[in-house]
All heavy atoms as an XYZ file, in Angstrom:
773
protein
N       0.760     -8.688      3.362
C       2.168     -8.632      3.003
C       2.463     -7.360      2.193
O       3.447     -6.671      2.461
C       2.535     -9.898      2.227
C       3.979     -9.951      1.847
S       5.106     -9.928      3.236
C       5.231    -11.640      3.554
N       1.603     -7.090      1.230
C       1.834     -5.921      0.383
C       1.824     -4.636      1.222
O       2.628     -3.729      0.988
C       0.777     -5.852     -0.728
C       0.933     -4.698     -1.653
N       2.031     -4.534     -2.466
C       0.136     -3.637     -1.897
C       1.888     -3.423     -3.177
N       0.749     -2.864     -2.844
N       0.929     -4.586      2.191
C       0.872     -3.418      3.062
C       2.169     -3.208      3.815
O       2.648     -2.084      3.957
N       2.752     -4.283      4.293
C       4.009     -4.178      5.039
C       5.158     -3.706      4.150
O       6.070     -3.025      4.627
C       4.343     -5.508      5.698
C       3.379     -5.924      6.817
C       3.731     -7.328      7.315
C       3.394     -4.920      7.953
N       5.103     -4.042      2.874
C       6.139     -3.591      1.940
C       6.133     -2.061      1.855
O       7.181     -1.436      1.657
C       5.962     -4.255      0.567
C       6.285     -5.744      0.685
C       6.821     -3.590     -0.501
C       5.965     -6.568     -0.536
N       4.962     -1.458      2.051
C       4.882      0.002      2.021
C       5.688      0.650      3.144
O       6.048      1.822      3.056
C       3.421      0.456      2.070
C       2.744      0.382      0.741
N       2.837      1.372     -0.201
C       1.988     -0.588      0.186
C       2.171      1.021     -1.265
N       1.637     -0.175     -1.059
N       5.973     -0.082      4.173
C       6.825      0.460      5.242
C       8.215      0.825      4.737
O       8.874      1.694      5.306
C       6.946     -0.539      6.394
C       5.733     -0.673      7.301
C       5.994     -1.725      8.371
C       5.382      0.658      7.939
N       8.648      0.165      3.670
C       9.971      0.475      3.116
C      10.064      1.942      2.699
O      11.086      2.591      2.921
C      10.282     -0.445      1.927
C      10.489     -1.876      2.311
S      10.619     -3.032      0.919
C      11.805     -2.271     -0.135
N       8.998      2.466      2.093
C       8.987      3.874      1.694
C       9.067      4.802      2.888
O       9.775      5.811      2.859
N       8.371      4.465      3.944
C       8.419      5.264      5.173
C       9.818      5.232      5.780
O      10.377      6.274      6.129
C       7.385      4.720      6.173
C       7.472      5.357      7.527
C       7.000      6.638      7.737
C       8.028      4.677      8.596
C       7.076      7.238      8.989
C       8.115      5.256      9.847
C       7.636      6.545     10.040
N      10.387      4.043      5.875
C      11.725      3.879      6.458
C      12.761      4.646      5.648
O      13.622      5.334      6.203
C      12.078      2.381      6.557
C      13.550      2.166      6.874
C      11.201      1.705      7.606
N      12.658      4.572      4.317
C      13.607      5.287      3.454
C      13.453      6.801      3.623
O      14.444      7.517      3.739
C      13.388      4.898      2.000
C      14.140      5.776      1.015
C      14.996      5.020      0.136
C      15.682      5.965     -0.838
N      16.981      5.543     -1.160
N      12.213      7.285      3.659
C      11.972      8.729      3.751
C      12.540      9.319      5.033
O      13.040     10.443      5.029
C      10.472      9.011      3.663
N      12.501      8.568      6.118
C      12.965      9.076      7.402
C      14.352      8.547      7.781
O      14.772      8.692      8.923
C      11.930      8.768      8.491
C      10.709      9.646      8.372
C       9.656      9.273      7.560
C      10.658     10.866      9.029
C       8.539     10.083      7.427
C       9.546     11.686      8.903
C       8.485     11.291      8.096
N      15.044      7.933      6.813
C      16.402      7.426      7.007
C      16.527      6.548      8.244
O      17.498      6.649      9.000
C      17.404      8.576      7.074
C      17.471      9.353      5.787
O      17.529      8.772      4.708
N      17.429     10.665      5.882
N      15.529      5.688      8.454
C      15.552      4.788      9.603
C      16.406      3.555      9.334
O      16.849      2.896     10.275
C      14.126      4.381      9.986
C      13.207      5.544     10.361
C      11.789      5.045     10.598
C      13.740      6.277     11.585
N      16.609      3.262      8.060
C      17.461      2.145      7.650
C      17.801      2.339      6.179
O      17.123      3.080      5.464
C      16.748      0.810      7.857
N      18.846      1.692      5.743
C      19.244      1.725      4.338
C      18.365      0.745      3.570
O      18.324     -0.443      3.893
C      20.716      1.356      4.190
C      21.235      1.445      2.777
C      21.251      2.867      2.233
O      21.441      3.803      3.031
O      21.062      3.030      1.015
N      17.645      1.251      2.574
C      16.781      0.415      1.745
C      17.355      0.442      0.332
O      17.081      1.347     -0.449
C      15.318      0.924      1.750
C      14.780      1.092      3.155
C      14.432     -0.001      0.916
C      14.546     -0.191      3.905
N      18.167     -0.541      0.018
C      18.848     -0.560     -1.276
C      17.892     -0.790     -2.439
O      18.179     -0.397     -3.570
C      19.938     -1.627     -1.267
C      21.063     -1.291     -0.307
C      22.132     -2.355     -0.273
O      22.188     -3.187     -1.193
O      22.920     -2.342      0.686
N      16.750     -1.421     -2.176
C      15.787     -1.685     -3.241
C      15.134     -0.408     -3.754
O      14.631     -0.375     -4.876
C      14.718     -2.654     -2.747
N      15.143      0.636     -2.949
C      14.564      1.915     -3.355
C      15.695      2.888     -3.655
O      16.354      3.394     -2.754
C      13.655      2.469     -2.250
C      12.448      1.611     -1.879
C      11.699      2.206     -0.699
C      11.533      1.419     -3.065
N      15.906      3.149     -4.927
C      17.021      4.000     -5.333
C      16.636      5.468     -5.440
O      17.492      6.337     -5.325
C      17.589      3.524     -6.686
O      16.548      3.587     -7.678
C      18.117      2.107     -6.586
N      15.364      5.759     -5.664
C      14.914      7.141     -5.793
C      14.672      7.744     -4.411
O      14.252      7.045     -3.492
C      13.614      7.191     -6.602
C      13.695      6.666     -8.032
C      12.310      6.615     -8.657
C      14.631      7.521     -8.868
N      14.917      9.053     -4.272
C      14.657      9.687     -2.972
C      13.148      9.757     -2.701
O      12.339      9.853     -3.624
C      15.251     11.088     -3.124
C      15.332     11.326     -4.585
C      15.475      9.985     -5.243
N      12.782      9.687     -1.437
C      11.387      9.792     -1.013
C      11.311     10.890      0.033
O      12.030     10.857      1.037
C      10.884      8.456     -0.433
C      10.941      7.361     -1.507
C       9.469      8.593      0.109
C      10.579      5.979     -1.006
N      10.445     11.862     -0.218
C      10.302     12.974      0.731
C       9.638     12.483      2.014
O       9.006     11.423      2.038
C       9.455     14.088      0.107
O       8.105     13.669      0.002
N       9.775     13.268      3.050
C       9.145     12.904      4.321
C       7.617     12.883      4.183
O       6.948     12.022      4.753
C       9.594     13.846      5.427
C      11.049     13.630      5.825
C      11.379     14.393      7.065
C      12.800     14.322      7.524
N      13.641     13.258      7.200
N       7.073     13.817      3.408
C       5.622     13.829      3.174
C       5.186     12.550      2.472
O       4.215     11.907      2.885
C       5.218     15.057      2.344
O       5.633     16.242      3.023
C       3.720     15.093      2.098
N       5.900     12.184      1.423
C       5.571     10.938      0.723
C       5.755      9.743      1.659
O       4.962      8.795      1.627
C       6.434     10.782     -0.520
N       6.772      9.802      2.502
C       7.010      8.724      3.462
C       5.830      8.522      4.399
O       5.472      7.390      4.732
N       5.207      9.623      4.799
C       4.018      9.519      5.651
C       2.858      8.871      4.900
O       2.083      8.103      5.470
C       3.621     10.898      6.183
C       4.590     11.502      7.197
C       4.178     12.931      7.543
C       4.678     10.642      8.457
N       2.762      9.149      3.606
C       1.729      8.493      2.801
C       2.023      7.001      2.611
O       1.097      6.196      2.544
C       1.540      9.208      1.464
C       0.686     10.433      1.566
C       1.256     11.695      1.562
C      -0.692     10.336      1.693
C       0.480     12.832      1.676
C      -1.479     11.464      1.808
C      -0.892     12.715      1.804
N       3.305      6.647      2.521
C       3.667      5.227      2.472
C       3.226      4.543      3.766
O       2.688      3.427      3.735
C       5.174      5.057      2.263
C       5.638      5.303      0.856
C       6.049      6.485      0.327
C       5.746      4.347     -0.200
N       6.404      6.326     -0.991
C       6.234      5.018     -1.336
C       5.488      2.980     -0.290
C       6.449      4.376     -2.552
C       5.709      2.341     -1.505
C       6.185      3.024     -2.620
N       3.429      5.200      4.890
C       3.000      4.641      6.176
C       1.469      4.544      6.244
O       0.923      3.521      6.670
C       3.528      5.495      7.329
C       3.081      5.071      8.734
C       3.582      3.664      9.069
C       3.573      6.080      9.762
N       0.788      5.593      5.827
C      -0.678      5.588      5.817
C      -1.214      4.443      4.954
O      -2.153      3.751      5.342
C      -1.214      6.929      5.309
C      -2.730      7.035      5.143
C      -3.437      6.831      6.477
C      -3.100      8.363      4.501
N      -0.583      4.223      3.812
C      -1.010      3.141      2.931
C      -0.825      1.790      3.607
O      -1.695      0.920      3.523
C      -0.236      3.188      1.598
O      -0.440      4.462      1.001
C      -0.710      2.103      0.647
N       0.277      1.612      4.301
C       0.512      0.390      5.059
C      -0.611      0.178      6.067
O      -1.189     -0.914      6.155
C       1.863      0.449      5.763
S       2.138     -0.888      6.943
N      -0.927      1.211      6.822
C      -1.964      1.110      7.846
C      -3.336      0.833      7.230
O      -4.127      0.049      7.775
C      -1.997      2.377      8.689
C      -0.735      2.645      9.513
C      -0.817      4.009     10.190
C      -0.484      1.540     10.509
N      -3.621      1.444      6.082
C      -4.891      1.187      5.397
C      -4.973     -0.253      4.901
O      -6.030     -0.889      4.988
C      -5.092      2.163      4.243
C      -5.439      3.595      4.628
C      -5.374      4.513      3.415
C      -6.810      3.657      5.273
N      -3.870     -0.768      4.370
C      -3.856     -2.169      3.910
C      -4.078     -3.114      5.087
O      -4.875     -4.059      4.998
C      -2.526     -2.497      3.229
C      -2.290     -1.783      1.936
S      -2.925     -2.722      0.579
C      -2.344     -1.752     -0.788
N      -3.387     -2.869      6.180
C      -3.565     -3.718      7.367
C      -4.969     -3.553      7.938
O      -5.577     -4.528      8.397
C      -2.503     -3.373      8.413
C      -1.057     -3.681      8.018
C      -0.104     -3.183      9.093
C      -0.851     -5.150      7.743
N      -5.484     -2.336      7.888
C      -6.847     -2.080      8.347
C      -7.879     -2.798      7.495
O      -8.887     -3.293      8.006
N      -7.631     -2.884      6.204
C      -8.524     -3.619      5.310
C      -8.583     -5.084      5.704
O      -9.672     -5.658      5.830
C      -8.057     -3.489      3.841
O      -8.060     -2.118      3.464
C      -8.963     -4.271      2.908
N      -7.422     -5.676      5.894
C      -7.374     -7.099      6.274
C      -8.066     -7.311      7.617
O      -8.858     -8.249      7.775
C      -5.925     -7.575      6.331
N      -7.807     -6.430      8.548
C      -8.405     -6.548      9.876
C      -9.922     -6.394      9.811
O     -10.669     -7.160     10.442
C      -7.793     -5.492     10.797
O      -8.268     -5.622     12.088
N     -10.398     -5.423      9.056
C     -11.840     -5.207      8.919
C     -12.505     -6.381      8.206
O     -13.624     -6.764      8.550
C     -12.101     -3.899      8.164
N     -11.829     -6.964      7.235
C     -12.375     -8.133      6.542
C     -12.507     -9.309      7.517
O     -13.545     -9.968      7.577
C     -11.485     -8.519      5.357
C     -11.899     -9.824      4.723
C     -13.018     -9.880      3.899
C     -11.186    -10.992      4.969
C     -13.411    -11.083      3.332
C     -11.578    -12.189      4.405
C     -12.690    -12.237      3.588
O     -13.083    -13.420      3.035
N     -11.449     -9.574      8.266
C     -11.453    -10.714      9.192
C     -12.468    -10.547     10.320
O     -12.974    -11.523     10.857
C     -10.062    -10.960      9.761
C      -9.128    -11.560      8.756
C      -9.427    -12.480      7.796
C      -7.744    -11.277      8.604
N      -8.315    -12.776      7.045
C      -7.260    -12.050      7.536
C      -6.858    -10.431      9.267
C      -5.950    -12.022      7.118
C      -5.543    -10.406      8.847
C      -5.098    -11.193      7.792
N     -12.732     -9.294     10.688
C     -13.720     -9.063     11.749
C     -15.121     -8.823     11.174
O     -16.032     -8.442     11.905
C     -13.299     -7.880     12.644
O     -13.118     -6.722     11.846
C     -12.033     -8.202     13.413
N     -15.253     -9.035      9.862
C     -16.539     -8.984      9.158
C     -17.236     -7.620      9.226
O     -18.457     -7.542      9.331
C     -17.455    -10.093      9.653
C     -16.890    -11.483      9.431
C     -17.845    -12.547      9.901
C     -17.359    -13.959      9.838
N     -16.311    -14.386      9.034
N     -16.465     -6.555      9.169
C     -17.047     -5.218      9.088
C     -17.514     -4.972      7.656
O     -16.781     -5.242      6.708
C     -16.030     -4.156      9.508
C     -15.551     -4.234     10.958
C     -14.478     -3.197     11.224
C     -16.720     -4.046     11.916
N     -18.718     -4.464      7.504
C     -19.308     -4.304      6.175
C     -18.563     -3.326      5.272
O     -18.647     -3.422      4.048
C     -20.769     -3.847      6.302
C     -21.658     -4.914      6.881
O     -21.321     -6.104      6.764
O     -22.711     -4.554      7.450
N     -17.867     -2.387      5.845
C     -17.231     -1.337      5.059
C     -15.768     -1.617      4.721
O     -15.058     -0.729      4.261
C     -17.385      0.004      5.762
C     -17.186     -0.064      7.238
C     -18.143     -0.297      8.181
C     -15.951      0.044      7.947
N     -17.577     -0.323      9.436
C     -16.223     -0.113      9.321
C     -14.625      0.251      7.565
C     -15.236     -0.059     10.300
C     -13.651      0.300      8.538
C     -13.968      0.150      9.882
N     -15.291     -2.848      4.901
C     -13.895     -3.164      4.601
C     -13.508     -2.881      3.149
O     -12.380     -2.463      2.890
C     -13.554     -4.610      4.993
C     -14.222     -5.662      4.160
C     -15.406     -6.274      4.413
C     -13.743     -6.210      2.938
N     -15.702     -7.172      3.423
C     -14.689     -7.153      2.501
C     -12.598     -5.989      2.160
C     -14.542     -7.880      1.326
C     -12.451     -6.713      0.993
C     -13.414     -7.647      0.584
N     -14.415     -3.081      2.147
C     -13.984     -2.799      0.763
C     -13.641     -1.335      0.528
O     -12.776     -1.021     -0.295
C     -15.187     -3.213     -0.085
C     -15.962     -4.157      0.766
C     -15.760     -3.676      2.166
N     -14.304     -0.430      1.242
C     -14.018      1.001      1.066
C     -12.579      1.295      1.487
O     -11.839      1.980      0.771
C     -15.016      1.855      1.863
C     -16.422      1.667      1.307
C     -14.617      3.331      1.854
C     -17.526      2.218      2.169
N     -12.186      0.765      2.639
C     -10.808      0.960      3.102
C      -9.842      0.359      2.083
O      -8.821      0.961      1.749
C     -10.576      0.298      4.472
C     -11.535      0.841      5.512
C      -9.138      0.520      4.945
C     -11.511      0.046      6.803
N     -10.177     -0.824      1.592
C      -9.306     -1.508      0.636
C      -9.124     -0.728     -0.651
O      -8.008     -0.611     -1.165
N     -10.199     -0.179     -1.174
C     -10.097      0.567     -2.425
C      -9.305      1.861     -2.215
O      -8.473      2.227     -3.044
C     -11.497      0.815     -3.025
C     -12.060     -0.533     -3.510
C     -11.446      1.838     -4.142
C     -13.497     -0.512     -3.936
N      -9.521      2.536     -1.099
C      -8.723      3.739     -0.789
C      -7.244      3.360     -0.692
O      -6.371      4.059     -1.229
C      -9.219      4.422      0.504
C      -8.257      5.505      0.963
C     -10.614      4.979      0.306
N      -6.956      2.237     -0.029
C      -5.566      1.779      0.112
C      -4.947      1.483     -1.252
O      -3.796      1.850     -1.512
C      -5.504      0.539      1.002
N      -5.705      0.834     -2.129
C      -5.194      0.494     -3.468
C      -4.916      1.758     -4.275
O      -3.876      1.870     -4.936
C      -6.196     -0.419     -4.216
C      -6.322     -1.767     -3.528
C      -5.814     -0.575     -5.676
C      -5.069     -2.596     -3.535
N      -5.844      2.704     -4.247
C      -5.645      3.952     -5.003
C      -4.413      4.692     -4.492
O      -3.559      5.117     -5.284
C      -6.905      4.851     -4.927
C      -6.633      6.239     -5.470
C      -8.061      4.194     -5.679
N      -4.298      4.835     -3.182
C      -3.139      5.516     -2.606
C      -1.854      4.764     -2.930
O      -0.842      5.373     -3.300
C      -3.315      5.671     -1.101
C      -2.303      6.534     -0.363
C      -2.168      7.908     -0.995
C      -2.712      6.667      1.091
N      -1.900      3.451     -2.824
C      -0.738      2.632     -3.154
C      -0.304      2.853     -4.596
O       0.887      3.027     -4.882
C      -1.067      1.150     -2.927
O      -0.022      0.323     -3.383
N      -1.273      2.884     -5.500
C      -0.924      3.032     -6.911
C      -0.361      4.412     -7.211
O       0.563      4.545     -8.009
C      -2.141      2.729     -7.791
C      -1.782      2.442     -9.220
C      -0.820      1.276     -9.369
O      -1.007      0.216     -8.799
N       0.230      1.479    -10.152
N      -0.873      5.433     -6.547
C      -0.308      6.785     -6.714
C       1.154      6.792     -6.269
O       2.032      7.325     -6.959
C      -1.134      7.831     -5.937
C      -0.402      9.165     -5.857
C      -2.504      8.010     -6.567
N       1.430      6.178     -5.118
C       2.811      6.107     -4.626
C       3.695      5.299     -5.566
O       4.860      5.653     -5.792
C       2.832      5.510     -3.219
C       2.196      6.385     -2.139
C       2.016      5.591     -0.854
C       3.018      7.638     -1.899
N       3.146      4.236     -6.121
C       3.910      3.431     -7.079
C       4.248      4.267     -8.312
O       5.380      4.238     -8.804
C       3.144      2.150     -7.452
C       3.165      1.184     -6.266
C       3.724      1.494     -8.703
C       2.240      0.001     -6.409
N       3.289      5.039     -8.812
C       3.570      5.906     -9.958
C       4.666      6.910     -9.633
O       5.501      7.221    -10.479
C       2.310      6.637    -10.424
C       1.326      5.772    -11.164
C      -0.032      5.956    -10.979
C       1.740      4.783    -12.037
C      -0.952      5.173    -11.645
C       0.830      3.983    -12.708
C      -0.526      4.191    -12.512
N       4.683      7.403     -8.399
C       5.702      8.376     -7.991
C       7.093      7.745     -7.903
O       8.094      8.449     -8.043
C       5.327      8.992     -6.646
C       4.111      9.887     -6.717
S       3.531     10.436     -5.098
C       4.968     11.261     -4.447
N       7.158      6.448     -7.661
C       8.442      5.737     -7.559
C       8.468      4.583     -8.557
O       8.909      3.479     -8.241
C       8.624      5.198     -6.141
O       8.665      6.233     -5.208
N       7.981      4.848     -9.751
C       7.766      3.797    -10.746
C       8.992      2.914    -10.961
O       8.895      1.698    -11.010
C       7.306      4.403    -12.060
C       6.955      3.357    -13.079
C       7.685      3.001    -14.163
C       5.796      2.515    -13.070
N       7.046      2.002    -14.848
C       5.882      1.682    -14.190
C       4.696      2.387    -12.224
C       4.911      0.730    -14.504
C       3.734      1.444    -12.526
C       3.848      0.626    -13.649
N      10.147      3.510    -11.101
C      11.371      2.752    -11.382
C      11.625      1.684    -10.314
O      12.033      0.573    -10.632
C      12.565      3.704    -11.466
C      13.877      3.009    -11.765
C      15.026      4.008    -11.816
O      14.827      5.215    -11.834
N      16.237      3.501    -11.821
N      11.354      2.001     -9.074
C      11.628      1.082     -7.967
C      10.425      0.210     -7.596
O      10.609     -0.885     -7.072
C      12.044      1.858     -6.715
C      13.364      2.575     -6.892
O      14.202      2.104     -7.688
O      13.560      3.620     -6.242
N       9.214      0.711     -7.828
C       8.038      0.063     -7.237
C       7.017     -0.451     -8.247
O       5.945     -0.884     -7.853
C       7.355      1.051     -6.290
N       7.350     -0.463     -9.529
C       6.362     -0.798    -10.556
C       5.715     -2.167    -10.365
O       4.554     -2.367    -10.709
C       6.977     -0.690    -11.944
C       8.137     -1.605    -12.196
C       8.771     -1.325    -13.538
C      10.151     -1.942    -13.564
N      11.066     -1.156    -14.353
N       6.430     -3.133     -9.798
C       5.857     -4.472     -9.628
C       4.778     -4.512     -8.549
O       3.998     -5.460     -8.489
C       6.957     -5.498     -9.366
C       7.855     -5.682    -10.556
C       9.156     -5.220    -10.531
C       7.378     -6.286    -11.705
C       9.979     -5.360    -11.635
C       8.194     -6.433    -12.820
C       9.497     -5.975    -12.788
N       4.694     -3.457     -7.742
C       3.603     -3.354     -6.783
C       2.250     -3.235     -7.474
O       1.223     -3.557     -6.886
N       2.261     -2.791     -8.735
C       1.024     -2.706     -9.510
C       0.383     -4.084     -9.643
O      -0.839     -4.213     -9.571
C       1.305     -2.096    -10.898
O       1.827     -0.775    -10.711
C       0.052     -2.028    -11.745
N       1.201     -5.103     -9.813
C       0.679     -6.473     -9.925
C      -0.048     -6.847     -8.640
O      -1.171     -7.365     -8.675
C       1.811     -7.468    -10.239
C       2.429     -7.144    -11.601
C       1.307     -8.910    -10.183
C       3.730     -7.871    -11.878
N       0.566     -6.564     -7.509
C      -0.074     -6.854     -6.219
C      -1.367     -6.060     -6.075
O      -2.376     -6.599     -5.603
C       0.889     -6.543     -5.079
N      -1.360     -4.804     -6.486
C      -2.564     -3.984     -6.377
C      -3.705     -4.533     -7.229
O      -4.861     -4.548     -6.801
C      -2.276     -2.532     -6.749
C      -1.586     -1.781     -5.648
O      -1.578     -2.195     -4.500
N      -0.985     -0.660     -5.997
N      -3.387     -4.990     -8.437
C      -4.416     -5.570     -9.308
C      -4.991     -6.836     -8.673
O      -6.214     -7.039     -8.665
C      -3.857     -5.847    -10.722
C      -4.816     -6.697    -11.539
C      -3.560     -4.537    -11.437
N      -4.129     -7.661     -8.125
C      -4.590     -8.896     -7.468
C      -5.471     -8.558     -6.263
O      -6.562     -9.126     -6.098
C      -3.394     -9.773     -7.053
C      -2.696    -10.330     -8.300
C      -3.844    -10.903     -6.132
C      -1.351    -10.968     -8.029
N      -5.025     -7.634     -5.439
C      -5.790     -7.251     -4.246
C      -7.129     -6.644     -4.642
O      -8.173     -6.974     -4.061
C      -4.981     -6.291     -3.357
C      -3.760     -7.012     -2.786
C      -5.838     -5.725     -2.232
C      -2.738     -6.084     -2.167
N      -7.130     -5.768     -5.643
C      -8.379     -5.165     -6.095
C      -9.333     -6.223     -6.638
O     -10.538     -6.181     -6.365
C      -8.108     -4.098     -7.156
C      -9.340     -3.379     -7.695
C     -10.080     -2.646     -6.576
C      -8.945     -2.418     -8.805
N      -8.807     -7.182     -7.370
C      -9.634     -8.270     -7.897
C     -10.281     -9.056     -6.758
O     -11.477     -9.363     -6.804
C      -8.785     -9.210     -8.783
O      -8.234     -8.439     -9.861
C      -9.620    -10.354     -9.335
N      -9.501     -9.366     -5.735
C     -10.036    -10.102     -4.583
C     -11.086     -9.271     -3.852
O     -12.146     -9.791     -3.470
C      -8.901    -10.528     -3.619
C      -9.455    -11.072     -2.324
C      -8.003    -11.556     -4.292
N     -10.823     -7.975     -3.667
C     -11.803     -7.104     -3.006
C     -13.119     -7.118     -3.766
O     -14.183     -7.312     -3.190
C     -11.261     -5.664     -2.863
C     -10.149     -5.603     -1.822
C     -12.383     -4.692     -2.504
C      -9.417     -4.275     -1.772
N     -13.058     -6.910     -5.080
C     -14.265     -6.877     -5.877
C     -14.982     -8.220     -5.890
O     -16.213     -8.290     -5.788
C     -13.944     -6.395     -7.297
C     -13.449     -4.951     -7.398
C     -13.045     -4.632     -8.820
C     -14.496     -3.966     -6.887
N     -14.218     -9.300     -6.004
C     -14.803    -10.646     -6.012
C     -15.507    -10.945     -4.693
O     -16.641    -11.413     -4.668
C     -13.722    -11.676     -6.313
C     -14.207    -13.085     -6.260
C     -15.127    -13.666     -7.079
C     -13.807    -14.082     -5.322
N     -15.316    -14.968     -6.707
C     -14.523    -15.253     -5.632
C     -12.914    -14.088     -4.251
C     -14.365    -16.421     -4.900
C     -12.761    -15.263     -3.538
C     -13.481    -16.397     -3.869
N     -14.825    -10.672     -3.588
C     -15.407    -10.936     -2.261
C     -16.626    -10.044     -2.014
O     -17.624    -10.490     -1.444
C     -14.382    -10.709     -1.157
C     -13.338    -11.774     -1.075
C     -13.974    -13.026     -0.566
C     -12.942    -14.012     -0.085
N     -13.559    -15.242      0.395
N     -16.549     -8.801     -2.428
C     -17.650     -7.865     -2.175
C     -18.898     -8.244     -2.964
O     -20.016     -8.182     -2.446
C     -17.220     -6.434     -2.499
C     -18.294     -5.433     -2.221
C     -18.647     -5.097     -0.913
C     -18.983     -4.807     -3.258
C     -19.644     -4.181     -0.641
C     -19.988     -3.898     -2.995
C     -20.312     -3.593     -1.687
O     -21.306     -2.686     -1.434
N     -18.715     -8.613     -4.223
C     -19.871     -8.885     -5.085
C     -20.343    -10.330     -5.058
O     -21.346    -10.659     -5.660
C     -19.580     -8.437     -6.521
C     -19.560     -6.958     -6.674
C     -18.372     -6.285     -6.925
C     -20.720     -6.214     -6.529
C     -18.345     -4.906     -7.051
C     -20.707     -4.836     -6.654
C     -19.522     -4.183     -6.925
N     -19.631    -11.207     -4.329
C     -20.079    -12.601     -4.282
C     -20.881    -12.882     -3.023
O     -21.008    -12.136     -2.125
C     -18.913    -13.547     -4.371
O     -18.054    -13.411     -3.254
């Protein structure tokens, strides 16, 4: 779910739809990173479900990229930090258990 929320940044950056929840402008370059983060989050879930050993690496890269984007749009996206902390906790718990 959190990964799909990142699509909002991509949609806003390319003016594909009006996203009232995002009040700050997003450049096209940043929009591509929002899309990449979405794909990495979905890739993490997919790799986990298909039992690929390297799924935590994708997940951690996705979390780091997500958090950088959140910092760039802090006013609009700060609550995504909560989701990132939860996801990171689950990644670490699943990996080390």
